[in-house]
VOPAGU-2260 file (C-alpha; in pm, 1 decimal, decimal comma):
REM VOPAGU-2260
SITE   aa  ch    i         X         Y         Z
SITE  MET   A    0   -5812,3   -1752,4    5130,5
SITE  THR   A    1   -5498,6   -1587,7    4976,2
SITE  ILE   A    2   -5286,4   -1766,1    4731,2
SITE  ILE   A    3   -4928,9   -1643,0    4726,9
SITE  GLY   A    4   -4728,9   -1732,0    4414,9
SITE  GLY   A    5   -4378,2   -1653,8    4308,4
SITE  ILE   A    6   -4052,7   -1786,4    4168,3
SITE  ASN   A    7   -3762,0   -1894,6    4359,9
SITE  TYR   A    8   -3428,7   -1937,5    4179,5
SITE  ASP   A    9   -3066,3   -1939,6    4270,1
SITE  GLU   A   10   -2901,3   -1644,8    4085,7
SITE  ARG   A   11   -2559,1   -1752,7    4184,6
SITE  GLY   A   12   -2535,7   -2006,3    3895,0
SITE  ILE   A   13   -2612,2   -1736,4    3635,6
SITE  VAL   A   14   -2373,6   -1481,7    3789,6
SITE  GLN   A   15   -2099,9   -1731,5    3821,8
SITE  ASN   A   16   -2130,6   -1827,6    3466,1
SITE  ILE   A   17   -2108,4   -1461,8    3364,1
SITE  ARG   A   18   -1803,4   -1415,3    3579,4
SITE  ALA   A   19   -1641,7   -1722,0    3441,8
SITE  MET   A   20   -1692,3   -1602,4    3075,9
SITE  ARG   A   21   -1541,5   -1266,6    3167,6
SITE  MET   A   22   -1243,3   -1443,1    3323,4
SITE  GLN   A   23   -1190,1   -1658,4    3016,7
SITE  THR   A   24   -1204,5   -1334,7    2791,5
SITE  MET   A   25    -936,0   -1177,2    3013,4
SITE  LEU   A   26    -707,9   -1481,6    3005,7
SITE  MET   A   27    -753,9   -1501,1    2630,7
SITE  SER   A   28    -663,5   -1130,5    2610,4
SITE  ILE   A   29    -332,7   -1195,3    2800,1
SITE  THR   A   30    -248,9   -1469,8    2559,8
SITE  ASN   A   31    -326,8   -1249,4    2259,7
SITE  ASP   A   32     -84,9    -988,6    2404,6
SITE  ASN   A   33     189,4   -1253,2    2426,1
SITE  VAL   A   34     130,1   -1365,8    2063,1
SITE  THR   A   35     134,3    -997,3    1946,3
SITE  GLY   A   36     457,8    -936,8    2132,4
SITE  PHE   A   37     638,5   -1248,9    1984,2
SITE  ASP   A   38     838,0   -1028,1    1734,6
SITE  LYS   A   39     876,6    -723,5    1962,7
SITE  VAL   A   40    1229,5    -640,3    2085,0
SITE  GLY   A   41    1261,0    -669,6    2459,3
SITE  TYR   A   42     906,9    -799,6    2511,1
SITE  GLN   A   43     859,5   -1021,7    2817,2
SITE  ARG   A   44     580,2   -1268,5    2829,8
SITE  LYS   A   45     291,9   -1204,1    3064,9
SITE  ILE   A   46     199,2   -1490,7    3295,5
SITE  PRO   A   47    -163,0   -1487,2    3414,3
SITE  VAL   A   48    -221,1   -1547,3    3786,0
SITE  VAL   A   49    -569,4   -1645,0    3918,0
SITE  SER   A   50    -619,4   -1582,4    4289,3
SITE  SER   A   51    -837,3   -1790,8    4533,7
SITE  PHE   A   52   -1212,9   -1760,6    4528,1
SITE  ALA   A   53   -1215,6   -1654,8    4159,6
SITE  GLU   A   54   -1565,0   -1789,7    4116,0
SITE  PHE   A   55   -1683,0   -1515,8    4355,4
SITE  ILE   A   56   -1451,1   -1236,0    4261,2
SITE  GLY   A   57   -1464,3   -1280,0    3879,7
SITE  GLU   A   58   -1216,5   -1099,9    3661,1
SITE  GLY   A   59   -1080,7    -906,2    3964,1
SITE  ALA   A   60    -910,9   -1228,8    4063,7
SITE  ILE   A   61    -684,1   -1220,4    3759,7
SITE  SER   A   62    -342,6   -1041,6    3768,2
SITE  THR   A   63     -27,1   -1081,0    3574,2
SITE  THR   A   64     342,8   -1135,6    3649,4
SITE  THR   A   65     637,9   -1114,0    3410,7
SITE  ASP   A   66     841,1   -1402,1    3275,3
SITE  ASP   A   67    1191,6   -1262,0    3311,8
SITE  THR   A   68    1378,4   -1537,5    3129,2
SITE  VAL   A   69    1604,0   -1414,5    2858,9
SITE  GLY   A   70    1456,3   -1403,3    2511,2
SITE  ARG   A   71    1598,7   -1492,3    2170,5
SITE  LEU   A   72    1908,8   -1291,3    2073,9
SITE  GLY   A   73    1959,2   -1186,5    1716,5
SITE  LEU   A   74    2268,3   -1053,2    1564,7
SITE  THR   A   75    2231,6    -704,6    1396,9
SITE  GLN   A   76    2595,8    -589,8    1378,6
SITE  ASN   A   77    2472,4    -242,4    1463,9
SITE  PRO   A   78    2717,7    -100,4    1727,6
SITE  LEU   A   79    2439,3      81,5    1900,1
SITE  ASP   A   80    2219,8    -233,4    1949,5
SITE  PHE   A   81    2252,2    -389,2    2281,2
SITE  ALA   A   82    2109,3    -706,3    2433,0
SITE  LEU   A   83    2131,1    -839,1    2789,8
SITE  ALA   A   84    2225,2   -1214,1    2792,5
SITE  ASP   A   85    2126,7   -1226,5    3156,0
SITE  LYS   A   86    1835,9   -1103,1    3366,8
SITE  GLY   A   87    1822,2    -720,5    3416,6
SITE  TYR   A   88    1695,0    -398,0    3267,1
SITE  PHE   A   89    1847,5     -94,1    3111,4
SITE  GLN   A   90    1756,6     228,6    3286,4
SITE  ILE   A   91    1621,9     514,9    3080,5
SITE  LEU   A   92    1507,7     866,6    3177,8
SITE  THR   A   93    1170,9     960,6    3023,7
SITE  LYS   A   94     949,3    1258,7    3073,8
SITE  ASP   A   95     766,1    1049,6    3330,6
SITE  GLY   A   96    1067,8     954,2    3520,7
SITE  VAL   A   97    1305,1     656,1    3518,2
SITE  LYS   A   98    1179,4     345,1    3334,4
SITE  LEU   A   99    1323,3      -1,7    3283,1
SITE  THR   A  100    1347,5    -172,6    2955,6
SITE  ARG   A  101    1521,4    -463,3    2781,2
SITE  ASP   A  102    1495,5    -295,1    2445,4
SITE  GLY   A  103    1852,9    -193,5    2382,5
SITE  ARG   A  104    1814,5     -29,2    2045,3
SITE  PHE   A  105    1994,3     302,0    2106,6
SITE  LYS   A  106    2120,8     590,1    1900,3
SITE  LEU   A  107    2338,7     901,7    1934,6
SITE  LEU   A  108    2216,5    1252,5    1917,7
SITE  GLY   A  109    2429,7    1546,3    1771,7
SITE  GLY   A  110    2567,5    1624,5    2103,5
SITE  GLY   A  111    2686,7    1282,8    2184,3
SITE  GLU   A  112    2375,7    1186,8    2409,4
SITE  LEU   A  113    2293,5     821,6    2411,1
SITE  VAL   A  114    1916,5     765,7    2378,0
SITE  ASN   A  115    1661,1     503,6    2278,5
SITE  LEU   A  116    1447,2     515,3    1965,7
SITE  GLU   A  117    1194,7     744,2    2138,5
SITE  GLY   A  118    1460,1     993,4    2246,5
SITE  ASP   A  119    1470,8     899,9    2608,4
SITE  LYS   A  120    1808,9     925,9    2768,1
SITE  VAL   A  121    2010,0     608,5    2865,3
SITE  LEU   A  122    2130,5     636,5    3224,4
SITE  SER   A  123    2475,8     543,7    3357,3
SITE  ASN   A  124    2546,7     352,4    3683,3
SITE  MET   A  125    2590,9     691,0    3839,4
SITE  GLY   A  126    2230,3     782,1    3769,0
SITE  VAL   A  127    2309,0    1041,3    3500,8
SITE  PRO   A  128    2251,6    1045,9    3132,2
SITE  ILE   A  129    2527,1     904,4    2918,6
SITE  VAL   A  130    2700,6    1159,8    2694,3
SITE  LEU   A  131    3002,7    1065,0    2495,4
SITE  PRO   A  132    3302,3    1307,6    2543,6
SITE  PHE   A  133    3288,3    1363,3    2156,5
SITE  VAL   A  134    3094,6    1243,1    1853,8
SITE  PRO   A  135    3279,3     957,4    1691,9
SITE  GLU   A  136    3367,6     975,7    1322,0
SITE  LYS   A  137    3214,2     632,7    1273,7
SITE  ILE   A  138    2955,3     439,3    1475,3
SITE  ASP   A  139    3202,3     149,1    1473,3
SITE  ASP   A  140    3421,8     362,4    1696,3
SITE  VAL   A  141    3192,0     296,4    1992,4
SITE  SER   A  142    3286,0      -6,3    2187,8
SITE  VAL   A  143    3087,2    -158,7    2481,4
SITE  ASP   A  144    3211,4    -450,2    2698,7
SITE  LEU   A  145    3010,3    -722,3    2885,4
SITE  ASN   A  146    2991,6    -502,8    3186,9
SITE  GLY   A  147    2833,6    -221,5    2986,2
SITE  THR   A  148    3134,5      13,6    2994,7
SITE  ILE   A  149    3114,5     246,6    2693,4
SITE  ARG   A  150    3432,0     363,1    2525,0
SITE  VAL   A  151    3477,9     571,6    2212,3
SITE  LEU   A  152    3793,6     574,2    1990,4
SITE  ASP   A  153    3986,8     902,0    1977,2
SITE  ASN   A  154    4117,8     891,2    1617,8
SITE  LYS   A  155    4388,5    1149,5    1707,0
SITE  SER   A  156    4545,5     954,5    1989,8
SITE  ARG   A  157    4422,3     611,5    1864,7
SITE  LYS   A  158    4311,2     539,0    2221,6
SITE  PHE   A  159    3966,9     453,9    2365,8
SITE  VAL   A  160    3814,1     710,2    2596,0
SITE  THR   A  161    3563,8     580,6    2866,0
SITE  ALA   A  162    3229,8     760,2    2852,5
SITE  GLY   A  163    3058,2     574,2    3132,8
SITE  VAL   A  164    2892,3     239,4    3230,7
SITE  MET   A  165    2536,5     162,1    3138,1
SITE  SER   A  166    2306,2     121,8    3431,1
SITE  VAL   A  167    2166,9    -236,8    3445,9
SITE  VAL   A  168    1938,0    -316,0    3733,4
SITE  THR   A  169    1697,5    -567,6    3871,9
SITE  PRO   A  170    1309,9    -486,8    3882,2
SITE  ASP   A  171    1376,9    -359,4    4232,6
SITE  GLY   A  172    1638,5    -120,0    4114,4
SITE  ALA   A  173    1945,4    -305,4    4255,6
SITE  ALA   A  174    2255,1    -293,3    4032,3
SITE  VAL   A  175    2337,4    -610,1    3831,3
SITE  LEU   A  176    2707,5    -674,5    3880,5
SITE  ASN   A  177    2757,5    -883,0    3567,9
SITE  PRO   A  178    2490,0    -777,0    3312,3
SITE  ASN   A  179    2659,1    -955,9    3017,8
SITE  VAL   A  180    2584,1    -681,4    2763,5
SITE  ARG   A  181    2607,9    -803,6    2412,1
SITE  GLN   A  182    2694,7    -519,9    2149,1
SITE  GLY   A  183    2551,4    -566,3    1801,6
SITE  TYR   A  184    2259,1    -779,2    1921,3
SITE  GLN   A  185    1886,7    -745,4    1981,7
SITE  GLU   A  186    1680,9    -948,6    2223,4
SITE  TYR   A  187    1350,7   -1051,5    2091,0
SITE  SER   A  188    1060,3   -1174,0    2309,6
SITE  ASN   A  189    1083,0   -1480,4    2529,4
SITE  VAL   A  190     739,6   -1601,3    2403,0
SITE  ASN   A  191     700,1   -1958,0    2277,6
SITE  LEU   A  192     419,8   -1945,2    2030,5
SITE  GLN   A  193     345,7   -2325,5    2045,2
SITE  SER   A  194     298,5   -2297,4    2429,2
SITE  GLU   A  195      73,9   -1993,8    2385,2
SITE  PHE   A  196    -146,6   -2157,2    2125,3
SITE  MET   A  197    -175,3   -2468,4    2341,4
SITE  GLN   A  198    -265,3   -2257,0    2642,3
SITE  ALA   A  199    -516,7   -2062,2    2435,8
SITE  MET   A  200    -715,4   -2370,2    2332,8
SITE  GLN   A  201    -870,1   -2431,7    2665,8
SITE  TYR   A  202   -1010,0   -2084,0    2701,4
SITE  PRO   A  203   -1277,4   -2094,1    2423,5
SITE  LYS   A  204   -1388,4   -2437,1    2545,1
SITE  THR   A  205   -1441,8   -2317,5    2907,2
SITE  PHE   A  206   -1605,5   -1999,0    2779,8
SITE  GLU   A  207   -1851,7   -2198,8    2565,0
SITE  ALA   A  208   -1933,9   -2444,7    2850,4
SITE  ASN   A  209   -2024,8   -2154,3    3070,8
SITE  ARG   A  210   -2210,6   -1980,6    2791,4
SITE  GLN   A  211   -2430,7   -2294,6    2744,4
SITE  LEU   A  212   -2497,1   -2324,0    3114,3
SITE  TYR   A  213   -2598,0   -1949,1    3115,6
SITE  MET   A  214   -2831,1   -2002,5    2826,3
SITE  ILE   A  215   -3000,5   -2307,0    2982,2
SITE  GLN   A  216   -3055,1   -2136,6    3318,6
SITE  ASN   A  217   -3170,7   -1809,8    3146,0
SITE  SER   A  218   -3414,9   -2017,0    2932,5
SITE  ASN   A  219   -3560,4   -2199,3    3219,1
SITE  LEU   A  220   -3613,6   -1878,5    3409,5
SITE  GLN   A  221   -3783,2   -1720,9    3109,3
SITE  ARG   A  222   -4023,2   -2018,6    3081,8
SITE  ALA   A  223   -4098,6   -2003,3    3450,2
SITE  ILE   A  224   -4181,7   -1648,1    3423,4
SITE  SER   A  225   -4407,1   -1684,4    3123,0
SITE  SER   A  226   -4579,6   -1986,7    3292,8
SITE  LEU   A  227   -4656,3   -1777,7    3606,5
SITE  GLY   A  228   -4782,4   -1493,0    3396,7
SITE  SER   A  229   -5023,8   -1702,6    3202,0
SITE  ASN   A  230   -5181,7   -1848,9    3520,6
């Protein structure tokens, strides 16, 4: 007579608890990014998206989308600070190609080139870098209207000379016809700290619940293995 012994257990419970803990960790990380970005100029809140069958996919089921609502506008009175009071993005030319940003803190180089704080060139609606026809005597001589048209005052003729129109586009690259550019303003993030903290409260609780279930199942499995080994 042969006695066959063994342990049968459902590993899906343990695996699902591990997946759930990883998902809660990722969701908490997204919330932390939003909280960290609260005071960042041009930062747009990340919205976590959890797809179907997340209990089987795990953290791969989580992606993010962008909250494109307009953030808080703050007055700086710096003529080269710009904020978009409507949806849209400035186009800048970086070493890695054209990028989109809502951070409108710009500056002028010696040759009249308009660049961002990192030195990337600000593009016009013609797709070329914006270069002023001459360097103004004072920064206050630079004027930008709501449509993004840049003009610079010629002190000799006492007339404004048009330098170009800022390129403001949608995420798909389509031109925004009425960008509502505000000169002398910065746009801070659209993050609501109270909402983020309320959202974050659920993640540790769910993580802890799955951790406790994991520990119970793991403990039961260890006891079963020890019992079988002692027989």
